[in-house]
MIZAGU-470300 format. One line per 5 residues: for each residue x, y, z of C-alpha. Coordinates in steps of 0.1 Angstrom, whole numbers. Layout:
BEGIN
X:Y:Z ~ ...
This chain:
BEGIN
576:-484:356 ~ 590:-483:391 ~ 556:-487:405 ~ 551:-519:384 ~ 584:-533:395
576:-524:432 ~ 543:-542:428 ~ 561:-572:412 ~ 583:-575:442 ~ 555:-572:468
533:-598:451 ~ 561:-621:443 ~ 572:-620:478 ~ 537:-630:489 ~ 536:-658:464
570:-676:469 ~ 576:-668:506 ~ 605:-651:524 ~ 633:-678:519 ~ 626:-681:481
623:-643:478 ~ 656:-641:494 ~ 671:-663:466 ~ 652:-640:441 ~ 669:-610:456
704:-627:452 ~ 695:-634:416 ~ 686:-598:409 ~ 719:-588:427 ~ 739:-611:405
725:-595:374 ~ 732:-560:387 ~ 768:-569:395 ~ 771:-586:361 ~ 767:-552:345
801:-543:357 ~ 816:-566:331 ~ 803:-542:303 ~ 829:-517:315 ~ 805:-489:309
799:-496:272 ~ 762:-486:275 ~ 772:-450:287 ~ 797:-447:259 ~ 772:-457:233
747:-434:247 ~ 770:-405:246 ~ 781:-412:212 ~ 746:-416:198 ~ 732:-385:216
762:-363:208 ~ 765:-374:171 ~ 727:-374:164 ~ 727:-338:149 ~ 761:-340:131
766:-375:119 ~ 746:-397:96 ~ 723:-423:112 ~ 745:-451:96 ~ 774:-440:119
753:-445:150 ~ 739:-478:139 ~ 775:-489:133 ~ 783:-481:169 ~ 751:-499:180
760:-531:161 ~ 795:-529:176 ~ 780:-525:210 ~ 759:-556:204 ~ 789:-577:192
809:-565:223 ~ 781:-575:247 ~ 778:-610:231 ~ 815:-616:232 ~ 817:-606:270
784:-622:282 ~ 780:-654:263 ~ 813:-668:279 ~ 802:-655:313 ~ 767:-673:308
786:-705:299 ~ 807:-702:332 ~ 776:-698:352 ~ 760:-729:336 ~ 791:-749:341
793:-740:378 ~ 757:-748:383 ~ 763:-785:381 ~ 781:-783:413 ~ 750:-771:433
716:-785:441 ~ 683:-767:438 ~ 675:-737:441 ~ 712:-726:434 ~ 714:-745:402
682:-731:386 ~ 693:-696:398 ~ 726:-700:381 ~ 709:-710:349 ~ 686:-680:351
717:-658:357 ~ 733:-672:327 ~ 704:-662:305 ~ 697:-629:323 ~ 732:-616:318
729:-618:281 ~ 692:-608:276 ~ 692:-580:303 ~ 724:-563:290 ~ 710:-563:254
678:-548:268 ~ 697:-521:287 ~ 717:-513:255 ~ 685:-512:233 ~ 666:-489:256
696:-466:261 ~ 701:-464:224 ~ 664:-455:219 ~ 665:-429:244 ~ 697:-413:233
684:-413:197 ~ 656:-389:208 ~ 626:-414:207 ~ 615:-406:242 ~ 578:-414:236
586:-448:221 ~ 611:-454:248 ~ 586:-446:276 ~ 560:-470:259 ~ 583:-499:256
596:-496:292 ~ 560:-496:305 ~ 552:-526:283 ~ 583:-544:296 ~ 575:-536:333
538:-547:327 ~ 550:-580:311 ~ 574:-585:339 ~ 548:-581:366 ~ 522:-604:348
545:-631:336 ~ 568:-633:367 ~ 539:-635:391 ~ 517:-658:370 ~ 544:-683:363
556:-682:399 ~ 520:-692:409 ~ 524:-724:388 ~ 561:-733:393 ~ 574:-712:422
608:-697:420 ~ 617:-713:386 ~ 585:-699:371 ~ 595:-664:384 ~ 628:-668:366
610:-679:334 ~ 585:-650:336 ~ 612:-625:341 ~ 634:-637:312 ~ 604:-641:287
592:-606:295 ~ 627:-592:287 ~ 631:-612:255 ~ 596:-602:243 ~ 605:-565:250
636:-569:229 ~ 614:-576:199 ~ 597:-543:205 ~ 630:-525:201 ~ 641:-546:170
627:-520:145 ~ 644:-490:160 ~ 677:-504:175 ~ 705:-521:156 ~ 710:-556:172
729:-573:143 ~ 763:-578:159 ~ 795:-565:145 ~ 831:-569:157 ~ 848:-535:156
876:-532:181 ~ 885:-497:171 ~ 850:-485:177 ~ 847:-504:210 ~ 879:-488:222
864:-454:214 ~ 832:-461:233 ~ 852:-476:263 ~ 873:-444:266 ~ 840:-427:275
823:-456:293 ~ 852:-469:316 ~ 856:-436:336 ~ 818:-433:339 ~ 815:-470:351
837:-464:381 ~ 811:-441:395 ~ 782:-465:385 ~ 800:-494:403 ~ 803:-473:434
766:-463:432 ~ 754:-498:427 ~ 775:-511:456 ~ 762:-483:478 ~ 727:-492:469
731:-529:476 ~ 757:-535:501 ~ 732:-535:530 ~ 715:-566:512 ~ 747:-584:511
753:-577:547 ~ 719:-591:556 ~ 724:-622:535 ~ 758:-628:549 ~ 748:-625:586
713:-637:585 ~ 707:-659:556 ~ 683:-658:526 ~ 651:-658:545 ~ 660:-626:565
672:-613:531 ~ 637:-621:517 ~ 621:-600:545 ~ 645:-572:538 ~ 642:-573:501
604:-570:506 ~ 611:-537:524 ~ 635:-526:497 ~ 608:-532:470 ~ 588:-502:485
616:-477:481 ~ 615:-474:443 ~ 588:-447:443 ~ 609:-418:457 ~ 639:-427:437
619:-429:404 ~ 603:-396:411 ~ 637:-379:413 ~ 649:-399:383 ~ 620:-386:363
630:-350:373 ~ 666:-358:363 ~ 655:-370:328 ~ 636:-338:322 ~ 661:-312:335
695:-326:326 ~ 696:-311:291 ~ 689:-276:305 ~ 715:-280:332 ~ 742:-288:306
730:-261:283 ~ 732:-235:310 ~ 766:-247:318 ~ 777:-240:283 ~ 761:-205:283
767:-193:319 ~ 795:-215:332 ~ 795:-245:352 ~ 795:-230:386 ~ 766:-207:379
745:-236:363 ~ 753:-258:393 ~ 741:-231:418 ~ 708:-226:397 ~ 702:-263:396
707:-269:433 ~ 685:-239:441 ~ 657:-245:415 ~ 656:-283:414 ~ 674:-301:441
660:-282:470 ~ 624:-282:458 ~ 626:-321:454 ~ 642:-324:488 ~ 614:-302:503
584:-317:485 ~ 592:-354:482 ~ 596:-364:518 ~ 562:-353:530 ~ 545:-371:501
564:-403:508 ~ 554:-401:544 ~ 518:-407:534 ~ 528:-435:513 ~ 548:-451:541
518:-449:566 ~ 494:-461:540 ~ 515:-494:535 ~ 499:-510:564 ~ 465:-521:550
481:-530:516 ~ 508:-553:532 ~ 481:-568:554 ~ 459:-576:525 ~ 485:-587:500
514:-601:520 ~ 504:-606:556 ~ 535:-627:564 ~ 555:-594:560 ~ 536:-572:584
564:-576:608 ~ 589:-558:585 ~ 565:-529:579 ~ 587:-505:600 ~ 617:-515:579
598:-508:547 ~ 587:-474:561 ~ 623:-464:568 ~ 634:-477:534 ~ 608:-457:515
628:-425:525 ~ 661:-439:510 ~ 644:-430:477 ~ 648:-393:487 ~ 685:-397:495
691:-415:463 ~ 672:-387:444 ~ 693:-362:460 ~ 724:-381:450 ~ 713:-384:413
702:-348:410 ~ 732:-335:429 ~ 755:-354:405 ~ 741:-333:376 ~ 754:-302:393
787:-319:399 ~ 792:-327:363 ~ 781:-292:352 ~ 808:-278:376 ~ 833:-303:361
840:-319:394 ~ 827:-353:385 ~ 862:-369:393 ~ 853:-366:430 ~ 821:-385:426
835:-420:429 ~ 854:-410:461 ~ 823:-396:479 ~ 803:-426:469 ~ 829:-452:481
830:-432:514 ~ 793:-436:517 ~ 796:-473:507 ~ 821:-479:534 ~ 798:-462:560
768:-482:549 ~ 787:-516:551 ~ 799:-508:586 ~ 766:-494:597 ~ 747:-525:585
772:-549:602 ~ 771:-530:634 ~ 733:-529:635 ~ 730:-567:632 ~ 759:-573:656
743:-549:680 ~ 710:-565:680 ~ 691:-537:661 ~ 678:-560:635 ~ 667:-551:599
654:-518:610 ~ 689:-509:621 ~ 703:-518:588 ~ 676:-498:570 ~ 684:-468:591
720:-472:583 ~ 713:-473:546 ~ 692:-442:549 ~ 718:-423:569 ~ 747:-433:545
729:-424:514 ~ 717:-392:529 ~ 753:-382:539 ~ 765:-393:504 ~ 740:-369:489
751:-341:512 ~ 787:-348:502 ~ 779:-344:466 ~ 760:-313:471 ~ 788:-299:494
814:-305:468 ~ 791:-289:441 ~ 784:-258:462 ~ 819:-252:474 ~ 830:-231:445
833:-194:439 ~ 800:-175:439 ~ 782:-197:464 ~ 785:-188:500 ~ 772:-201:533
772:-237:524 ~ 752:-246:556 ~ 723:-225:543 ~ 720:-249:515 ~ 727:-282:534
706:-277:565 ~ 672:-273:544 ~ 684:-301:522 ~ 683:-327:551 ~ 657:-312:575
624:-323:556 ~ 639:-358:551 ~ 649:-361:587 ~ 617:-347:601 ~ 594:-369:580
613:-400:585 ~ 613:-395:622 ~ 576:-385:625 ~ 567:-417:605 ~ 588:-439:626
574:-424:658 ~ 537:-428:647 ~ 544:-464:636 ~ 559:-471:671 ~ 530:-455:688
503:-470:666 ~ 515:-503:653 ~ 482:-515:641 ~ 475:-520:603 ~ 437:-517:602
420:-489:581 ~ 408:-470:612 ~ 443:-471:628 ~ 459:-461:595 ~ 434:-432:590
442:-417:624 ~ 479:-422:617 ~ 478:-403:585 ~ 457:-375:602 ~ 485:-373:628
511:-371:602 ~ 493:-343:584 ~ 492:-322:616 ~ 529:-330:622 ~ 538:-315:588
530:-280:601 ~ 567:-271:607 ~ 574:-279:572 ~ 548:-256:556 ~ 573:-228:550
596:-251:531 ~ 568:-267:512 ~ 555:-233:501 ~ 590:-222:491 ~ 595:-254:472
562:-252:453 ~ 570:-215:446 ~ 605:-224:430 ~ 588:-250:408 ~ 561:-226:398
587:-200:388 ~ 606:-226:368 ~ 575:-237:350 ~ 567:-201:339 ~ 602:-197:330
602:-228:308
């Protein structure tokens, strides 16, 4: 799914150009920030449905699902109306963008609710199929309609894909709205605290784009957003691991205690991912050259930025996986604090990079460093409890592969800036040789995953 969304971003950027793609990036940011108005209702519904599945009748979960639908409509229909009203004070493309935001706020929040409900209800295969269909439709419709009508066509394709995907959920998810204030209060008691950390994480993941837009304008944001589109692979790989392991982590916490479960999780999951993912993403980063030259030649100049940004997926993965251990150890109250510290660092680093003349590559480096340090902070808090000694022995190997691979890729890209197949082939070979110092860590990570597989 993330691969399809990444392809959508790359191809759409080539079709509409940097300036319009910058506006598209602002549209996507508006929808992400619009999620804050839900106050975590999706997380509350997910916890309710997943926790009550074995003990409550299905009608109870469907009641909470209908109440969630009603709540979302009550919140987002007025917000959409405000966006439409505000649009008449602007010219194109801001006017059309606000129309798309108005529709997207409602449709995307219903989609997020529906897919969360399906996942929490245990229908993982259907959930996976529906998400892949939605991503495929989004890629096909967004790009094809953009070819016909530019940015407006991209908005139409995006919204049609979401609306069509909602129809696929209609059989399994209760969408008939119901006004149930008592049930909503119950869901928000769970969702609001969880949403604080989600807000912080979203701001951390996007503040660099706001900095670029504010300092350099939408065209620069379009170039930067193109680089961001390449970073989903690393984060999605870690997210897939999280989806698989989180039931075991929480089950171990109940049986063995939170601190022991967190220690096992860090040793057996977080460290292997931190060891194995950066070397693999390095090959992807160096292989981007011919692809970008073929599909979107206007963006070759930001190839170094894209190569840096690919590795932020590793840092985000460490954050997401590390947070599981934090929850298992019952220290989740510290998560928003750590994330807001990382957010502050990211904002200052991005602004300093642009003011200091380091350009988009400096902003991307600041994003990589801030997210890496945030991940380290989460792991440090998790591993600071009794029974886990010598925190440095955990944190140093956590960062070493990421720093080495990102540095080697940046150096090779600087020494060999060409994007031809021959140049790329030599660069990949040099990178392969440069991985020699990481061989012990790679073997260690593979060994841990192999032992986990046999234990499972």
